[in-house]
C-alpha positions, -999 to 999 in steps of 0.1 A, spaced: -51 185 74 -76 160 58 -51 151 31 -26 140 57 -52 119 75 -62 103 41 -26 95 33 -21 79 67 -53 57 64 -48 47 28 -11 38 31 -19 18 62 -46 -1 44 -23 -6 13 3 -22 35 -19 -42 59 -46 -57 36 -22 -76 13 -1 -88 42 -30 -101 62 -48 -117 32 -18 -133 15 -2 -145 48 -35 -161 57 -38 -177 22 -2 -189 23 -7 -205 57 -39 -221 46 -23 -235 15 8 -247 34 -15 -266 58 -35 -281 30 -6 -292 9 21 -298 36 45 -273 22 52 -252 53 65 -225 52 71 -221 15 37 -207 5 36 -184 35 69 -169 24 56 -165 -11 25 -147 3 47 -123 22 69 -116 -9 38 -110 -31 23 -88 -4 55 -67 -3 55 -64 -41 18 -54 -43 22 -29 -14 53 -13 -29 37 -8 -63 5 5 -48 24 29 -25 44 44 -54 11 49 -74 -7 65 -44 23 87 -36 23 101 -71 -15 108 -69 -11 124 -35 18 145 -47 -3 158 -76 -32 165 -52 -9 183 -28 5 204 -57 -30 214 -67 -39 224 -31 -6 244 -28 -13 262 -60 -48 272 -49 -34 283 -15 -5 303 -28 -23 316 -59 3 305 -84 25 277 -97 49 259 -74 86 258 -82 
């Protein structure tokens, strides 16, 4: 139960934090240099890449963690 809640919170943060920060930074730099909306779009693309890579890494870690929990629960290796 707690693993599911952790997954929900961490994946949400992994997606939201880069989008919010890089969108804000892109908008700020667009306003400063008059390049609207180029840097905002670059920020979104970078946020997507960062989030995607982070999600894959976290999913692998959570998969391993789930396998360990399942092994302890069932008393043997999983197939």
